[in-house]
N, C-alpha and C positions, 0 to 999 in steps of 0.2 A: 504494500500500500504506500510505500515511500517514493514511488516513481513520479508521482504528481504532487504539485503544490496544492494547498488547501483551496485556493481560488479555482484551479483547474478542476478539482474534484467537484466543487460547487457547480460549475458549468455542466459537467457530465451528469451529475445527479439531477440538476434542474431540467436538463434535456429529456431524461427519462420521464420525469414527472409531467413536463409540458406535453409530450406526445401522449401520455396516458390520459391526461385531462382532456386534451383536444379530441381524442378518439371518442371518449364518453360523451362529450358535448355534441359532436357531430352526429353520433348515433341517436342521442335524445331528440335531435331536431329532424330526424328522419332522413339524414344524409348518409345512409349506410355505405354507399359506394366510396365516398370520401373517407369514412371511418376505416373501412377495410383497406383502402389504399395506403393508409397511414401505418398499418401494422408492420410492414417491412422496415420502416424508419425506426419504429420502437425496438424491433429486434436488433437492428444495427446499433442503436444507442446502448442497449443492454449488453451486447457483445463487447463493445468498447469498455464499458465499466467493468465487466468481468475480467477482461484481460489485464486492465490496470490494477484491479483489486489484488491480483496475484503477481504484482510487480513485473508485469510484462514477461512472464515465464515463457521460455523458449518452447516448452512442450505444449503451450496453449497458442502458439503462433497461428494456428488455423483459424482462430477467432478473428484475426486481422483480415484474412481472406473472406471469412463469413461476413464480417462487417462491410467490407467493400462491395461484396455481391448484393447484400441486402440494401445498401445505400443505392446502388444502381437500380435494383428492382423497385424500390420505394419511389425513387424519382420518376421512373417511367410510369408506375402505377398512379401516382398523384397527378402527373401530366394528363394521362388518359382520363382519369376521373374528373379533372377540372374541365377538360374538353367536352366530355359527355354532359356535365352539368351546364356548361355554356350552351350547348346545342339544345338541351331540354328547355332552357329558359327562352331561347329564341323561337322555338317552333312548337 
């Protein structure tokens, strides 16, 4: 746990909380597509926290690849969900 400063830990933990709250809020407002599209970003944030929690252990290096993959999937999913939402509002 010593690999990151307190400020950096705060940002990582706040990111997990932020994604979790946003997912719940979008779901409550009936925007399930956006909420589901946010899940990969939450997994990515959790993977980063887990890797850092164990002092960036080499045996957990796969979490870095997992995080990168889920970040990519999440970005594409959120872009697709936003486009779908825009199209639904227009037509």
